[in-house]
VOGU-3710 file (C-alpha; in Angstrom, 3 decimals, decimal comma):
1> infdelyrrn> 28,898/6,388/-6,249  32,785/6,603/-6,175  33,212/3,268/-4,317  37,119/3,702/-4,623  37,282/6,398/-3,003  35,167/4,971/-0,221  37,571/1,667/0,067  40,063/4,551/0,608  38,311/6,579/3,244  37,854/3,408/5,367
11> alqdeaiylm> 41,368/2,398/4,831  42,832/5,282/7,004  40,346/4,713/10,046  40,353/1,923/12,739  36,692/1,057/11,919  34,596/1,540/8,951  32,884/4,915/8,344  31,820/3,627/5,177  29,173/0,382/5,148  26,905/-1,253/2,773
21> servskvtdl> 23,338/-2,489/4,983  20,331/-4,115/4,468  17,289/-4,035/6,253  15,213/-7,472/6,841  12,018/-8,591/8,035  11,628/-12,121/8,886  7,599/-12,908/8,630  6,130/-15,829/10,230  2,605/-16,265/9,292  0,289/-19,185/10,263
31> qlcaamttql> -3,132/-19,821/10,119  -5,638/-22,541/11,137  -9,272/-22,583/10,107  -11,872/-25,226/11,186  -14,884/-25,447/9,277  -17,930/-27,106/9,242  -21,276/-27,184/6,897  -24,992/-27,973/7,412  -27,310/-28,270/4,570  -30,419/-26,474/5,770
41> nskgrlhyga> -32,629/-27,769/3,288  -32,712/-28,079/-0,492  -32,025/-24,569/-1,060  -29,925/-23,282/1,929  -26,302/-23,973/3,234  -24,712/-22,696/6,355  -20,980/-22,801/6,861  -19,427/-21,823/10,105  -16,222/-22,577/12,488  -13,299/-20,893/14,085
51> klaylrhrnf> -9,873/-19,154/12,808  -6,532/-18,786/14,365  -3,991/-16,804/12,436  -0,441/-15,710/13,760  1,811/-13,261/12,193  4,940/-12,384/13,557  7,274/-9,328/11,752  10,825/-9,599/12,426  12,659/-6,283/11,784  16,676/-5,785/12,049
61> krasdllggg> 19,469/-3,916/10,482  22,578/-6,382/8,964  25,844/-5,235/7,933  26,280/-6,714/4,508  29,879/-5,225/3,422  32,239/-3,106/5,094  34,151/-1,792/1,934  37,126/-3,363/3,422  36,564/-1,313/6,542  37,181/-2,523/10,212
71> efrdidyflv> 34,769/-3,366/12,501  32,899/-0,779/13,978  30,949/0,151/17,418  27,447/-0,539/17,556  26,139/3,051/18,395  23,930/5,746/18,022  26,242/7,978/15,212  23,160/10,627/14,959  23,722/11,428/18,205  27,185/11,547/18,176
81> dddtfsnmlq> 26,997/15,899/17,992  24,409/16,424/20,214  24,738/18,819/22,894  21,717/16,799/24,999  22,088/12,907/24,099  25,631/12,878/23,007  26,227/11,093/26,252  23,343/8,586/25,149  24,817/6,535/22,103  24,257/2,984/23,057
91> ndlenpdrki> 22,030/0,642/20,741  22,582/-1,755/23,057  23,057/-1,448/26,522  23,130/-5,258/27,295  25,864/-5,677/24,958  27,875/-1,815/25,120  30,676/-0,916/22,199  29,921/-3,862/20,364  31,997/-4,649/17,421  29,762/-5,138/14,144
101> gtsdrygyhy> 31,577/-7,442/11,427  29,862/-8,522/8,004  26,236/-10,336/8,225  26,193/-8,534/12,075  23,156/-7,332/13,139  23,322/-3,703/14,506  21,045/-0,607/15,094  17,469/-2,348/15,805  16,056/-5,105/16,101  12,861/-6,149/17,500
111> ainslhtslf> 9,412/-7,784/16,668  5,530/-7,130/16,016  3,399/-9,951/17,198  -0,341/-10,214/16,686  -2,642/-13,302/17,413  -6,450/-13,007/16,165  -9,184/-15,687/17,041  -12,558/-15,360/15,368  -15,417/-17,362/15,028  -17,480/-16,934/11,716
121> aaldynleqv> -20,798/-18,108/9,892  -21,840/-17,750/6,194  -25,360/-18,268/5,112  -26,090/-19,412/1,224  -29,656/-19,446/0,037  -30,841/-19,900/-3,668  -34,343/-19,150/-4,442  -35,415/-19,697/-8,302  -33,774/-16,604/-9,420  -31,971/-14,793/-6,671
131> elhataevga> -29,546/-15,491/-4,584  -28,730/-14,568/-1,477  -25,137/-14,475/0,526  -24,278/-13,236/4,452  -20,819/-13,485/6,186  -20,205/-12,336/10,222  -17,159/-12,300/12,369  -16,601/-12,042/15,230  -13,057/-12,107/17,071  -10,320/-11,050/19,558
141> qqisrrgyfr> -6,897/-9,134/18,216  -4,043/-8,953/20,564  -1,062/-6,910/19,332  2,294/-6,301/20,925  6,181/-5,448/20,118  9,108/-7,322/21,420  12,546/-5,363/21,564  15,640/-7,309/21,661  17,641/-4,251/22,130  18,120/-2,293/24,826
151> kelfadnslg> 18,446/1,274/23,619  20,271/3,487/25,877  17,844/6,560/25,188  14,877/5,135/26,184  16,608/2,432/28,519  13,006/1,608/30,430  11,076/0,965/27,334  12,883/-0,582/24,445  13,981/-4,423/25,667  11,381/-6,393/26,248
161> rsrslnftpw> 7,798/-7,040/25,638  5,347/-4,074/25,611  1,827/-4,067/26,869  -0,157/-5,795/24,548  -3,302/-4,158/22,781  -6,361/-5,819/22,733  -8,768/-5,479/20,261  -12,294/-7,095/19,114  -12,487/-6,585/15,219  -15,602/-7,931/13,347
171> rfsaaarwni> -16,949/-8,299/9,822  -20,298/-8,235/7,936  -21,394/-8,322/4,954  -24,690/-9,264/3,070  -25,189/-9,565/-0,823  -27,745/-10,586/-3,054  -28,353/-11,349/-7,177  -31,455/-11,058/-8,897  -31,028/-13,398/-12,808  -33,325/-11,618/-14,628
181> atahsiygdl> -32,919/-13,631/-17,208  -30,494/-16,055/-18,728  -27,926/-12,855/-20,012  -29,357/-10,733/-17,798  -28,640/-10,065/-13,554  -28,259/-7,389/-10,755  -26,229/-7,556/-8,113  -25,843/-5,961/-4,935  -23,490/-5,929/-1,760  -22,956/-4,166/1,943
191> raeavaadge> -20,159/-4,525/4,121  -19,136/-3,428/7,215  -15,751/-4,178/9,284  -13,882/-2,846/11,953  -9,943/-3,636/11,735  -6,930/-2,850/13,572  -4,278/-0,820/12,027  -1,224/-2,312/11,003  1,398/-2,780/14,110  4,407/-0,348/13,064
201> dmflqtqynn> 0,929/2,152/13,144  0,607/1,516/17,062  3,943/2,912/18,677  5,383/5,880/18,270  9,036/4,495/17,152  8,687/0,152/16,784  12,562/0,484/16,311  13,556/1,493/19,422  10,393/2,207/21,848  7,860/0,531/23,052
211> riiespqlan> 5,690/3,274/23,793  2,191/3,258/22,869  0,548/6,067/20,819  -2,450/7,660/22,740  -5,689/6,161/22,683  -5,378/3,220/19,501  -8,818/1,795/18,533  -10,149/0,053/15,206  -10,598/1,544/12,454  -14,290/1,363/10,698
221> iysanvgyrl> -14,900/0,311/7,080  -18,248/0,743/5,652  -19,357/-0,281/1,729  -22,320/-0,533/-0,619  -22,025/-1,328/-4,218  -25,248/-1,461/-6,932  -24,739/-3,350/-10,533  -25,996/-4,676/-13,385  -24,116/-7,423/-15,764  -25,097/-8,750/-19,220
231> hnhklavdas> -23,434/-11,548/-20,636  -23,968/-13,469/-24,160  -21,301/-14,658/-26,710  -20,903/-11,525/-28,072  -20,950/-8,756/-25,202  -20,208/-8,499/-21,879  -21,143/-4,999/-19,825  -20,729/-4,749/-16,456  -22,122/-1,539/-14,152  -22,115/-0,454/-10,814
241> lflryncnqt> -22,039/2,345/-8,251  -19,845/2,057/-5,684  -19,844/4,066/-2,177  -17,041/3,378/0,844  -16,649/5,149/3,596  -13,005/4,802/6,093  -13,147/6,382/9,562  -10,934/6,613/12,546  -7,549/5,523/10,720  -4,158/5,857/12,197
251> tvshlyydaa> -0,799/6,088/10,711  2,548/6,670/12,015  5,152/8,173/10,250  8,520/9,490/11,031  9,789/12,623/9,548  12,194/15,735/10,351  9,734/18,410/12,246  10,662/22,063/10,682  8,656/24,094/13,238  10,990/22,443/15,723
261> aefadvvtsg> 13,727/21,560/13,850  13,716/17,851/15,441  13,885/14,373/13,848  9,772/13,350/14,808  7,366/11,164/15,169  3,951/12,088/13,915  0,599/10,301/14,750  -2,291/11,188/12,498  -5,766/9,975/13,493  -9,215/10,541/12,914
271> intlcygfea> -8,320/10,210/9,292  -12,359/9,623/7,647  -12,396/9,388/3,762  -15,310/8,857/1,544  -15,066/7,727/-2,353  -18,393/7,325/-4,558  -18,963/6,902/-7,926  -19,930/5,264/-10,980  -18,232/2,267/-12,706  -18,762/0,115/-16,207
281> eahynftqhw> -16,478/-1,908/-18,248  -17,716/-3,803/-22,066  -16,006/-6,712/-24,138  -17,832/-6,791/-27,404  -17,148/-9,744/-30,343  -16,581/-8,613/-33,564  -15,777/-11,107/-35,260  -13,805/-14,914/-34,537  -10,884/-12,730/-34,879  -11,724/-8,938/-33,657
291> taaaaisvgr> -12,701/-8,171/-30,217  -12,752/-4,390/-28,349  -12,964/-3,641/-24,720  -13,775/-0,065/-23,249  -13,663/0,588/-19,343  -14,930/3,910/-17,633  -14,442/4,967/-14,172  -15,760/8,660/-12,582  -16,315/9,229/-9,075  -15,654/11,373/-5,749
301> yryvgvpnik> -12,098/10,470/-3,565  -11,647/13,140/-0,763  -10,871/13,258/3,411  -13,670/14,232/4,849  -14,132/15,210/8,995  -10,988/16,962/10,709  -7,970/14,523/11,764  -5,739/15,080/14,685  -2,039/15,566/14,415  0,109/15,135/17,229
311> vyadndnrll> 4,214/15,627/16,973  6,540/14,110/19,351  10,454/14,592/19,717  11,445/11,379/18,400  14,409/11,671/21,434  12,612/11,546/24,515  9,012/11,299/22,793  8,317/15,217/23,984  4,965/16,487/22,876  5,629/19,154/20,166
321> addnidtadg> 2,442/20,225/18,465  -1,416/18,686/19,332  -3,294/20,579/15,896  -6,833/19,592/14,711  -6,164/20,151/10,965  -9,663/22,158/10,382  -8,211/22,701/6,725  -8,388/19,195/5,609  -12,010/18,784/4,825  -12,369/18,334/1,279
331> lhlgqtpqis> -9,348/17,431/-0,176  -8,707/14,545/-2,377  -6,627/11,705/-2,295  -4,166/11,744/-4,613  -2,881/8,407/-5,922  -6,695/7,693/-7,346  -7,838/9,736/-10,613  -11,417/10,678/-10,556  -11,831/9,764/-13,880  -10,484/7,337/-15,860
341> tygqisyhsh> -10,969/5,351/-19,212  -9,821/2,717/-21,384  -9,921/1,264/-24,333  -8,452/-1,569/-26,761  -8,989/-3,365/-29,550  -7,496/-6,682/-30,375  -7,272/-8,660/-33,374  -5,810/-12,355/-33,327  -5,589/-15,484/-35,903  -3,756/-18,522/-36,814
351> gwrataevqy> -1,141/-17,541/-33,384  -1,077/-13,682/-34,407  -2,015/-11,332/-31,989  -1,769/-7,099/-32,351  -3,338/-4,949/-29,745  -4,131/-1,404/-29,080  -5,206/0,703/-26,624  -5,408/4,269/-24,885  -5,846/5,559/-21,547  -6,742/9,010/-20,641
361> halryispsl> -6,925/10,155/-16,693  -8,551/13,726/-15,503  -9,185/15,320/-12,365  -5,688/14,071/-10,508  -4,532/15,805/-7,490  -1,114/15,802/-5,879  -1,045/13,977/-2,461  -1,629/15,906/0,275  0,857/16,703/3,404  -1,452/16,910/6,328
371> irrsetilsh> 1,381/17,706/8,507  1,458/21,000/6,646  -1,648/22,051/7,179  -1,362/22,241/10,932  -2,276/25,517/13,281  1,527/25,007/14,434  2,946/25,553/10,931  -0,171/27,955/9,172  0,637/30,080/12,145  4,167/31,341/10,883
381> teneqiraef> 2,790/32,225/7,698  3,213/36,427/6,643  0,084/36,874/5,049  -2,834/35,086/3,224  -1,479/34,592/0,112  0,890/32,211/1,701  -1,215/30,519/3,779  -3,051/29,807/0,818  -0,219/28,270/-0,934  -0,099/26,012/2,161
391> isqerlddaf> -3,929/24,694/2,281  -4,881/24,389/-1,524  -4,446/21,441/-3,277  -2,366/21,426/-6,802  -4,349/19,897/-9,568  -2,104/17,438/-12,246  -2,702/17,652/-15,559  -4,320/15,195/-17,360  -2,607/12,548/-18,779  -3,317/10,327/-21,854
401> tanltlsksi> -1,259/6,799/-23,365  -1,203/4,792/-26,146  0,629/1,614/-26,261  1,070/-1,229/-29,181  1,851/-4,857/-29,037  2,642/-6,939/-31,367  3,172/-11,184/-30,887  3,256/-14,466/-32,653  2,880/-17,615/-31,977  4,572/-20,720/-32,951
411> ylsrfdrriy> 3,244/-23,631/-32,273  5,565/-26,892/-32,146  3,456/-29,770/-32,463  6,973/-32,504/-32,498  6,836/-31,512/-28,776  3,735/-32,789/-28,127  3,827/-36,005/-30,410  3,717/-38,612/-26,766  -0,007/-36,860/-26,645  -1,465/-36,107/-29,622
421> stavaprfid> -0,459/-39,802/-30,848  -2,276/-41,235/-28,806  -5,920/-42,348/-29,418  -7,402/-40,491/-26,128  -9,062/-37,034/-26,648  -6,154/-34,659/-26,311  -5,624/-33,142/-23,171  -5,718/-29,095/-24,391  -8,826/-27,825/-25,422  -7,358/-25,476/-27,906
431> rhpyaritif> -6,550/-27,169/-31,508  -2,947/-26,023/-31,863  0,272/-28,302/-30,066  0,516/-26,656/-26,400  4,474/-26,089/-26,824  5,479/-22,750/-28,685  7,755/-20,006/-29,413  6,231/-16,809/-28,858  8,119/-13,390/-30,033  6,278/-10,478/-28,897
441> aavnnllgss> 6,924/-6,300/-29,286  5,533/-3,656/-27,450  5,948/-0,110/-27,412  4,199/1,628/-24,944  3,536/5,608/-24,276  3,437/5,383/-28,183  3,669/9,143/-28,288  5,653/9,932/-26,076  4,181/11,815/-23,938  5,671/13,430/-20,624
451> niyrgyessr> 3,220/12,250/-17,823  3,306/13,004/-14,345  2,874/9,631/-12,672  2,285/10,749/-9,295  2,845/14,229/-6,191  2,950/14,200/-3,393  3,253/17,291/-1,215  6,401/17,859/0,601  6,623/18,137/4,601  9,342/20,581/4,869
461> irkrylwedf> 8,879/23,704/4,657  11,393/27,148/4,248  12,556/28,995/7,586  13,064/32,454/7,131  14,277/34,130/10,792  13,611/37,417/12,125  14,583/37,745/15,723  13,652/34,842/17,614  10,667/33,863/15,388  10,301/32,750/11,607
471> tatpmpsyll> 8,320/32,918/8,799  7,128/29,348/7,166  6,840/29,183/3,047  5,826/25,657/1,203  8,709/23,351/-0,006  7,867/22,475/-3,903  5,545/18,935/-4,317  7,388/16,212/-5,291  6,753/14,671/-8,970  7,138/11,431/-10,207
481> yayprtyyig> 7,356/10,861/-13,960  5,982/7,692/-16,089  8,339/6,177/-18,439  8,556/8,081/-22,042  8,296/6,170/-25,338  9,397/2,468/-24,252  10,054/-0,806/-26,371  10,003/-4,055/-25,461  11,083/-7,539/-27,281  10,682/-10,331/-26,180
491> ikfif> 11,048/-13,920/-27,048  9,274/-16,782/-24,673  9,544/-20,515/-25,134  6,535/-22,749/-23,136  6,483/-26,412/-23,548
//
């Protein structure tokens, strides 16, 4: 960034045209809980009580540096050249053309408030070899938005408190453990809950709009897990099967909608995901100085069902599109590899520690964009081949990394003379003084592999106009690469 040029441009104007700003979120989080316990008998105990939680996110934009320029007006500069809305520029009609200086709030100012009260109960019951645990919770939650600026674009629906959204969230879980022998046990748990979405996903545009999305509802989460655990002085093994189903999720995103050539608020509702698979990990102590660990996860993580997408114009809340995404069923979640493995071997003795680890991730996919699979977009594809490009999901290459770490701890007994010179037992459970200097060096991605860390599809499209209509082709996906071979060295002093 050529800051000298920005300062020069600002010096030629009456008010700053370039500035630096910061987006601030002030959080108030208050939680109160009253709990009691009743001993039912020698084997059972009941816990119960009430909770109250108040969460408030107050968000605003603040000018941090005017880069040598003068105070500027608090108006919506994106609308200055708009043919329709250029006469509705004020960000705060209560203070029109307010001058903004360093540290002043401007642009937007609002708060999302959530008040949640609930009653809960938990039962613990222990038999000779079986442990049982169950919990239940039900409550009432109220979510609202409060605007502190009256934006001219939404003069009747931006200032003050919105209509309150009232929900009845609940949660239930049951877990059991069977201790077969001293070192062996089998465990399992079931969970079900209904939770409200984040407040930012309840409104079309929280920065300056009190308009609530259509039919807000609770999202449901169901999960089950069953596993086996072995633990002794040499070996620890934990293996489990898992299942998780999320349904009725809703998200709100803000983007440029190419099909209508407008900035838009996109409400995606009815999002369902299904995850199931197998996980296992093991730790083995070969000797006093050598240890090894390994882990594997194999699963399916995908979308199920038919979500709905509603697209609203950002400047006046007009409905631009309403589509059911029939092509979303079976898409893979992009942030989770279907197969992951990990291995580690370590040596430690007399303050030395050396570790080598490898990771391998396979069946990885780019995070899909649901909006580009809407029929409004697909209806503008020229042929079946281009349509297939829109609805197919790109698979990423498998990723393999290896890391090495070497460290040396130098124990400094003189810093602990006050402790070890007394007749009482040392307060540290190890045989070395607590104070120490640790020097470590590490090489991550030892092979220098060019691994893609994550990828996601673009929601933008290319348009080629033919008379009054256009044809659409997809934009390339965004790819984020992991670090190449990276070296670390550090010195740490603990006392």
